[in-house]
C-alpha atoms as a printed R data frame, in Angstrom:
    type eleno elety resid chain resno       x       y      z
1   ATOM     1    CA   MET     A     1 -25.392 -48.402 -4.056
2   ATOM     2    CA   THR     A     2 -22.344 -50.370 -3.013
3   ATOM     3    CA   LEU     A     3 -20.485 -50.037  0.426
4   ATOM     4    CA   PHE     A     4 -17.960 -48.326 -1.038
5   ATOM     5    CA   MET     A     5 -20.115 -45.542 -2.815
6   ATOM     6    CA   ILE     A     6 -21.661 -45.095  0.941
7   ATOM     7    CA   ILE     A     7 -18.122 -44.994  2.592
8   ATOM     8    CA   LYS     A     8 -17.229 -42.160 -0.020
9   ATOM     9    CA   ILE     A     9 -20.372 -40.343  0.457
10  ATOM    10    CA   ALA     A    10 -19.813 -40.312  4.293
11  ATOM    11    CA   TYR     A    11 -16.410 -39.450  3.781
12  ATOM    12    CA   TYR     A    12 -17.806 -35.920  2.129
13  ATOM    13    CA   ILE     A    13 -20.478 -35.261  4.376
14  ATOM    14    CA   PHE     A    14 -17.954 -35.800  7.370
15  ATOM    15    CA   PHE     A    15 -15.359 -33.315  5.603
16  ATOM    16    CA   ALA     A    16 -17.733 -30.944  4.515
17  ATOM    17    CA   GLY     A    17 -19.384 -30.995  8.162
18  ATOM    18    CA   LEU     A    18 -15.615 -30.584  9.137
19  ATOM    19    CA   PHE     A    19 -15.347 -28.164  6.870
20  ATOM    20    CA   VAL     A    20 -18.422 -26.133  8.469
21  ATOM    21    CA   LEU     A    21 -17.458 -26.752 11.920
22  ATOM    22    CA   ALA     A    22 -14.216 -25.113 11.405
23  ATOM    23    CA   GLY     A    23 -15.656 -22.155  9.691
24  ATOM    24    CA   ILE     A    24 -17.729 -21.702 12.603
25  ATOM    25    CA   VAL     A    25 -15.560 -21.898 15.261
26  ATOM    26    CA   TYR     A    26 -12.854 -19.377 13.138
27  ATOM    27    CA   SER     A    27 -15.630 -17.009 12.972
28  ATOM    28    CA   LYS     A    28 -16.236 -16.862 17.021
29  ATOM    29    CA   LEU     A    29 -12.912 -17.105 17.519
30  ATOM    30    CA   LYS     A    30 -12.098 -13.913 15.246
31  ATOM    31    CA   LYS     A    31 -15.073 -12.210 16.990
32  ATOM    32    CA   VAL     A    32 -13.221 -13.078 20.740
33  ATOM    33    CA   SER     A    33  -9.931 -12.218 19.224
34  ATOM    34    CA   GLU     A    34 -10.998  -8.601 17.806
35  ATOM    35    CA   LYS     A    35 -12.906  -7.751 21.052
36  ATOM    36    CA   ILE     A    36  -9.999  -8.116 23.039
37  ATOM    37    CA   SER     A    37  -7.877  -6.297 20.649
38  ATOM    38    CA   LYS     A    38  -9.921  -3.721 20.451
39  ATOM    39    CA   GLU     A    39 -10.594  -3.453 24.514
40  ATOM    40    CA   GLU     A    40  -6.153  -3.283 24.159
41  ATOM    41    CA   TYR     A    41  -6.422  -0.102 22.384
42  ATOM    42    CA   THR     A    42  -9.250   1.584 24.066
43  ATOM    43    CA   HIS     A    43  -8.224   4.628 26.565
44  ATOM    44    CA   LEU     A    44  -9.998   3.035 29.734
45  ATOM    45    CA   GLU     A    45  -9.614   5.920 31.710
46  ATOM    46    CA   SER     A    46 -11.291   8.371 29.215
47  ATOM    47    CA   ILE     A    47 -14.432   5.649 29.086
48  ATOM    48    CA   HIS     A    48 -14.548   5.640 32.518
49  ATOM    49    CA   ASN     A    49 -14.805   8.930 32.964
50  ATOM    50    CA   LEU     A    50 -17.535   9.352 30.071
51  ATOM    51    CA   LEU     A    51 -20.018   6.519 31.273
52  ATOM    52    CA   GLY     A    52 -18.985   6.214 35.075
53  ATOM    53    CA   ASP     A    53 -21.410   3.378 36.910
54  ATOM    54    CA   THR     A    54 -22.851   2.790 33.601
55  ATOM    55    CA   TYR     A    55 -19.907   1.712 31.821
56  ATOM    56    CA   GLU     A    56 -19.985  -2.164 31.397
57  ATOM    57    CA   GLU     A    57 -23.990  -1.487 30.344
58  ATOM    58    CA   LYS     A    58 -22.519   0.782 27.690
59  ATOM    59    CA   LYS     A    59 -19.192   0.515 26.413
60  ATOM    60    CA   GLU     A    60 -20.402  -1.235 23.597
61  ATOM    61    CA   GLU     A    61 -22.938   1.086 22.590
62  ATOM    62    CA   MET     A    62 -20.297   4.228 22.552
63  ATOM    63    CA   ALA     A    63 -17.583   2.706 20.871
64  ATOM    64    CA   LEU     A    64 -17.768   4.992 17.541
65  ATOM    65    CA   GLU     A    65 -17.211   1.905 15.483
66  ATOM    66    CA   THR     A    66 -20.195   0.057 16.362
67  ATOM    67    CA   GLN     A    67 -22.350   3.289 15.599
68  ATOM    68    CA   VAL     A    68 -21.558   3.944 12.209
69  ATOM    69    CA   GLY     A    69 -24.528   3.630  9.710
70  ATOM    70    CA   GLU     A    70 -26.540   5.115  7.167
71  ATOM    71    CA   GLN     A    71 -26.790   8.352  9.777
72  ATOM    72    CA   VAL     A    72 -23.117   8.997  9.820
73  ATOM    73    CA   PRO     A    73 -22.096  11.674  7.297
74  ATOM    74    CA   PRO     A    74 -18.398  11.587  6.005
75  ATOM    75    CA   ALA     A    75 -15.425  11.968  7.969
76  ATOM    76    CA   PHE     A    76 -12.022  13.025  7.918
77  ATOM    77    CA   LEU     A    77  -9.648  12.380 10.540
78  ATOM    78    CA   TRP     A    78  -5.871  12.733 11.778
79  ATOM    79    CA   HIS     A    79  -4.677  10.750 14.285
80  ATOM    80    CA   THR     A    80  -0.712  10.435 15.542
81  ATOM    81    CA   PHE     A    81   1.186   7.263 15.415
82  ATOM    82    CA   GLU     A    82   2.760   8.154 18.840
83  ATOM    83    CA   ASP     A    83  -0.500   9.652 20.589
84  ATOM    84    CA   LYS     A    84   0.338   8.100 23.991
85  ATOM    85    CA   THR     A    85  -3.690   8.990 25.290
86  ATOM    86    CA   VAL     A    86  -5.905   7.504 22.466
87  ATOM    87    CA   PRO     A    87  -4.068   5.269 20.223
88  ATOM    88    CA   PHE     A    88  -4.009   5.227 16.664
89  ATOM    89    CA   GLN     A    89  -5.872   2.202 16.090
90  ATOM    90    CA   ASN     A    90  -8.886   3.749 17.799
91  ATOM    91    CA   SER     A    91  -9.203   5.708 14.604
92  ATOM    92    CA   LEU     A    92  -8.715   2.314 12.293
93  ATOM    93    CA   PHE     A    93 -11.747   0.679 13.745
94  ATOM    94    CA   PHE     A    94 -14.038   3.563 13.031
95  ATOM    95    CA   VAL     A    95 -12.337   4.148  9.445
96  ATOM    96    CA   GLU     A    96 -12.669   0.115  8.932
97  ATOM    97    CA   ALA     A    97 -16.283   0.667  9.860
98  ATOM    98    CA   MET     A    98 -16.975   3.249  7.690
99  ATOM    99    CA   GLY     A    99 -15.761   1.740  4.764
100 ATOM   100    CA   LYS     A   100 -17.517  -1.390  5.572
101 ATOM   101    CA   ALA     A   101 -20.614   1.126  5.571
102 ATOM   102    CA   LYS     A   102 -19.721   2.736  2.372
103 ATOM   103    CA   ILE     A   103 -19.298   6.042  3.890
104 ATOM   104    CA   PRO     A   104 -16.720   8.227  2.432
105 ATOM   105    CA   VAL     A   105 -13.620   8.822  4.767
106 ATOM   106    CA   GLU     A   106 -10.422  10.584  4.596
107 ATOM   107    CA   TYR     A   107  -7.984   9.324  7.315
108 ATOM   108    CA   HIS     A   108  -4.185  10.499  7.911
109 ATOM   109    CA   LEU     A   109  -2.174   9.236  9.951
110 ATOM   110    CA   TYR     A   110   1.281  11.291 11.378
111 ATOM   111    CA   PRO     A   111   3.929   9.299 12.375
112 ATOM   112    CA   GLU     A   112   4.963  12.113 14.667
113 ATOM   113    CA   GLY     A   113   3.374  14.188 17.620
114 ATOM   114    CA   ALA     A   114   1.335  13.767 20.946
115 ATOM   115    CA   HIS     A   115  -2.084  13.879 21.649
116 ATOM   116    CA   GLY     A   116  -4.482  16.903 21.388
117 ATOM   117    CA   LEU     A   117  -2.362  18.529 18.832
118 ATOM   118    CA   SER     A   118  -4.892  21.173 17.795
119 ATOM   119    CA   LEU     A   119  -3.981  22.916 14.934
120 ATOM   120    CA   ALA     A   120  -0.073  21.573 15.547
121 ATOM   121    CA   ASP     A   121   1.279  25.270 15.312
122 ATOM   122    CA   GLU     A   122   2.057  28.128 17.286
123 ATOM   123    CA   THR     A   123  -1.440  29.420 17.264
124 ATOM   124    CA   LEU     A   124  -2.501  26.859 20.554
125 ATOM   125    CA   VAL     A   125   0.714  25.959 21.734
126 ATOM   126    CA   ARG     A   126   0.672  24.851 25.574
127 ATOM   127    CA   ALA     A   127   1.873  26.518 28.559
128 ATOM   128    CA   ASP     A   128   5.003  24.424 28.334
129 ATOM   129    CA   GLY     A   129   5.539  25.167 24.939
130 ATOM   130    CA   SER     A   130   4.531  21.671 23.480
131 ATOM   131    CA   GLY     A   131   1.834  21.515 21.493
132 ATOM   132    CA   ILE     A   132   3.799  21.980 17.942
133 ATOM   133    CA   GLN     A   133   3.972  19.570 15.518
134 ATOM   134    CA   LYS     A   134   5.348  20.715 12.081
135 ATOM   135    CA   GLU     A   135   4.660  17.364 10.618
136 ATOM   136    CA   CYS     A   136   1.004  17.737 11.851
137 ATOM   137    CA   GLN     A   137   0.642  21.179 10.571
138 ATOM   138    CA   SER     A   138  -0.597  19.766  6.969
139 ATOM   139    CA   TRP     A   139  -3.688  18.634  8.295
140 ATOM   140    CA   MET     A   140  -5.726  22.145  7.738
141 ATOM   141    CA   PRO     A   141  -5.306  22.289  4.233
142 ATOM   142    CA   LEU     A   142  -5.943  18.807  3.590
143 ATOM   143    CA   LEU     A   143  -9.402  19.680  5.197
144 ATOM   144    CA   LYS     A   144  -9.854  22.704  3.543
145 ATOM   145    CA   THR     A   145  -9.575  20.327  0.217
146 ATOM   146    CA   TRP     A   146 -11.852  17.815  1.577
147 ATOM   147    CA   LEU     A   147 -14.468  19.559  2.314
148 ATOM   148    CA   HIS     A   148 -13.972  21.442 -0.886
149 ATOM   149    CA   ARG     A   149 -14.420  18.035 -2.729
150 ATOM   150    CA   MET     A   150 -17.667  17.307 -0.460
151 ATOM   151    CA   CYS     A   151 -19.421  20.410 -1.221
152 ATOM   152    CA   GLU     A   152 -18.770  20.070 -4.859
153 ATOM   153    CA   LYS     A   153 -20.441  16.365 -4.991
154 ATOM   154    CA   ASN     A   154 -23.232  17.770 -2.853
155 ATOM   155    CA   GLU     A   155 -23.842  20.430 -5.600
156 ATOM   156    CA   LYS     A   156 -23.488  17.956 -8.228
157 ATOM   157    CA   MET     A   157 -26.149  15.466 -6.388
158 ATOM   158    CA   ALA     A   158 -28.692  18.691 -5.732
């Protein structure tokens, strides 16, 4: 083996090592980045109210997107882009986890509307007159269609 071949092999090993190291560093940074961005979209007041003194201990365990697995049924979700109480990104984290777990999910993001719209119609209008968001009223018919589709799938599987 010539000196040139040894240098060439060392060169390839060195750069292969750098490539592997870069991949490891990237994956660690990505996890840190994802955690920071998820905390950015967490409604901390709700989490603190729910967990109290056990917040630090249980915050990861209580994040819905970390609980997705075979025990989770198909889901239908809707959210509004303008929700100032719970950012829509929370729903996206859950939807992403459902997709990774290959659990059917239907998700609708409406451009307008506050938090807690319920039916978004006159049925449950708030005392101050808010709670009606015409653009969001389509979620009930969409849910009905989704439920029919889920029932049909279950009947075929039975």
